[in-house]
C-alpha positions as a Markdown table, in Angstrom:
| # | Residue | x | y | z |
|---|---|---|---|---|
| 1 | Unk | 97.1 | 109.9 | 88.6 |
| 2 | Unk | 93.8 | 110.8 | 87.1 |
| 3 | Unk | 94.0 | 110.8 | 83.3 |
| 4 | Unk | 93.1 | 113.8 | 81.2 |
| 5 | Unk | 89.8 | 113.4 | 79.2 |
| 6 | Unk | 91.8 | 113.4 | 76.0 |
| 7 | Unk | 94.0 | 110.5 | 77.2 |
| 8 | Unk | 91.3 | 108.1 | 78.4 |
| 9 | Unk | 91.9 | 105.8 | 75.4 |
| 10 | Unk | 95.6 | 105.2 | 76.4 |
| 11 | Unk | 95.3 | 103.8 | 80.0 |
| 12 | Unk | 91.7 | 104.3 | 81.1 |
| 13 | Unk | 90.6 | 106.7 | 83.8 |
| 14 | Unk | 93.9 | 106.5 | 85.8 |
| 15 | Unk | 97.6 | 106.0 | 85.4 |
| 16 | Unk | 99.7 | 104.1 | 87.9 |
| 17 | Unk | 103.2 | 105.2 | 89.0 |
| 18 | Unk | 105.8 | 104.0 | 91.4 |
| 19 | Unk | 107.3 | 106.8 | 93.4 |
| 20 | Unk | 111.1 | 106.6 | 93.2 |
| 21 | Unk | 112.3 | 109.2 | 95.7 |
| 22 | Unk | 111.5 | 112.2 | 97.9 |
| 23 | Unk | 109.5 | 115.1 | 96.5 |
| 24 | Unk | 111.4 | 118.4 | 96.1 |
| 25 | Unk | 110.6 | 121.9 | 95.1 |
| 26 | Unk | 111.8 | 123.1 | 91.7 |
| 27 | Unk | 114.6 | 125.6 | 92.5 |
| 28 | Unk | 113.9 | 127.5 | 89.2 |
| 29 | Unk | 111.8 | 127.0 | 86.1 |
| 30 | Unk | 113.2 | 123.8 | 84.8 |
| 31 | Unk | 112.7 | 121.2 | 82.0 |
| 32 | Unk | 113.2 | 117.5 | 82.7 |
| 33 | Unk | 112.9 | 115.3 | 79.5 |
| 34 | Unk | 109.8 | 116.7 | 77.9 |
| 35 | Unk | 108.2 | 118.0 | 81.1 |
| 36 | Unk | 108.4 | 121.6 | 82.2 |
| 37 | Unk | 108.1 | 122.7 | 85.9 |
| 38 | Unk | 107.7 | 126.2 | 87.3 |
| 39 | Unk | 109.9 | 127.4 | 90.2 |
| 40 | Unk | 108.4 | 126.3 | 93.5 |
| 41 | Unk | 106.4 | 123.4 | 92.2 |
| 42 | Unk | 106.8 | 120.3 | 94.3 |
| 43 | Unk | 107.9 | 117.5 | 92.0 |
| 44 | Unk | 108.7 | 113.8 | 92.6 |
| 45 | Unk | 110.6 | 111.2 | 90.6 |
| 46 | Unk | 108.4 | 108.3 | 89.4 |
| 47 | Unk | 108.3 | 105.3 | 87.0 |
| 48 | Unk | 105.2 | 104.8 | 85.0 |
| 49 | Unk | 103.3 | 101.5 | 84.8 |
| 50 | Unk | 102.0 | 100.8 | 81.3 |
| 51 | Unk | 98.7 | 99.0 | 80.8 |
| 52 | Unk | 99.6 | 96.3 | 78.3 |
| 53 | Unk | 96.9 | 93.7 | 79.0 |
| 54 | Unk | 93.6 | 95.5 | 79.1 |
| 55 | Unk | 91.5 | 92.4 | 79.6 |
| 56 | Unk | 93.3 | 91.3 | 82.8 |
| 57 | Unk | 94.7 | 94.8 | 83.7 |
| 58 | Unk | 98.3 | 93.7 | 83.4 |
| 59 | Unk | 100.9 | 96.4 | 83.9 |
| 60 | Unk | 104.5 | 96.6 | 82.9 |
| 61 | Unk | 106.8 | 98.9 | 85.0 |
| 62 | Unk | 109.0 | 101.2 | 82.8 |
| 63 | Unk | 112.6 | 101.6 | 83.6 |
| 64 | Unk | 112.8 | 105.3 | 82.8 |
| 65 | Unk | 112.5 | 107.7 | 85.7 |
| 66 | Unk | 110.3 | 110.7 | 85.0 |
| 67 | Unk | 109.1 | 113.6 | 87.2 |
| 68 | Unk | 105.5 | 114.7 | 87.9 |
| 69 | Unk | 104.0 | 117.5 | 89.9 |
| 70 | Unk | 102.8 | 116.2 | 93.3 |
| 71 | Unk | 99.5 | 118.1 | 93.0 |
| 72 | Unk | 98.6 | 116.0 | 89.9 |
| 73 | Unk | 98.8 | 112.8 | 92.0 |
| 74 | Unk | 96.3 | 110.9 | 94.1 |
| 75 | Unk | 98.0 | 108.9 | 96.8 |
| 76 | Unk | 96.1 | 105.7 | 97.9 |
| 77 | Unk | 97.5 | 103.7 | 100.7 |
| 78 | Unk | 97.7 | 99.9 | 100.6 |
| 79 | Unk | 97.5 | 99.2 | 96.9 |
| 80 | Unk | 98.9 | 95.9 | 95.8 |
| 81 | Unk | 99.0 | 94.0 | 92.6 |
| 82 | Unk | 97.5 | 90.5 | 92.7 |
| 83 | Unk | 99.9 | 87.7 | 93.6 |
| 84 | Unk | 101.9 | 90.0 | 95.9 |
| 85 | Unk | 103.5 | 88.9 | 99.1 |
| 86 | Unk | 100.8 | 90.3 | 101.3 |
| 87 | Unk | 99.0 | 88.1 | 103.8 |
| 88 | Unk | 100.4 | 85.7 | 106.3 |
| 89 | Unk | 104.2 | 85.5 | 106.2 |
| 90 | Unk | 105.9 | 82.2 | 105.8 |
| 91 | Unk | 103.2 | 80.8 | 103.6 |
| 92 | Unk | 104.0 | 78.5 | 100.7 |
| 93 | Unk | 103.3 | 80.0 | 97.3 |
| 94 | Unk | 102.0 | 77.7 | 94.5 |
| 95 | Unk | 104.5 | 76.7 | 91.8 |
| 96 | Unk | 104.1 | 78.3 | 88.4 |
| 97 | Unk | 101.7 | 76.3 | 86.2 |
| 98 | Unk | 103.4 | 73.8 | 83.9 |
| 99 | Unk | 102.7 | 73.3 | 80.2 |
| 100 | Unk | 101.7 | 69.9 | 78.7 |
| 101 | Unk | 105.3 | 69.4 | 77.6 |
| 102 | Unk | 106.5 | 69.9 | 81.2 |
| 103 | Unk | 108.1 | 73.3 | 80.8 |
| 104 | Unk | 107.0 | 76.1 | 83.0 |
| 105 | Unk | 105.0 | 79.1 | 81.7 |
| 106 | Unk | 107.3 | 82.0 | 80.9 |
| 107 | Unk | 107.2 | 85.0 | 83.2 |
| 108 | Unk | 105.4 | 87.8 | 81.3 |
| 109 | Unk | 106.9 | 90.5 | 83.6 |
| 110 | Unk | 103.4 | 91.9 | 84.2 |
| 111 | Unk | 101.8 | 92.9 | 87.4 |
| 112 | Unk | 98.0 | 92.4 | 87.6 |
| 113 | Unk | 95.5 | 94.7 | 89.3 |
| 114 | Unk | 92.5 | 93.0 | 90.7 |
| 115 | Unk | 88.9 | 94.1 | 90.3 |
| 116 | Unk | 88.5 | 95.2 | 93.9 |
| 117 | Unk | 91.7 | 97.3 | 93.7 |
| 118 | Unk | 90.6 | 98.8 | 90.4 |
| 119 | Unk | 87.2 | 99.8 | 91.9 |
| 120 | Unk | 88.9 | 101.2 | 95.0 |
| 121 | Unk | 91.0 | 103.5 | 92.7 |
| 122 | Unk | 88.0 | 104.5 | 90.6 |
| 123 | Unk | 85.9 | 105.3 | 93.8 |
| 124 | Unk | 88.6 | 107.6 | 95.0 |
| 125 | Unk | 88.0 | 110.1 | 92.2 |
């Protein structure tokens, strides 16, 4: 989603969301959590990604399901975080880096957006 001018400091020029289900029209004026939707608006359940590592564009997927108006979204096909399972199937992935003491690096739970993907998103506005 393209960010409002007043919200640019929070996530940058766009917000990422994972669509969690089918879009549906609001049967009546309704409120879901803190969001208000007018009757007939097409809304969809999503989970937000929060930008927590601005230097490397590392995102954390929230567990809470929210709803947004479909008109507010920009759909881009083929987006992937770095280190995804794209490319040739059956390939061997590298093992996680090890520390000097031999222990493995802890999983941060973050998904990282590459520069090319970031530029692709920005160019779509």
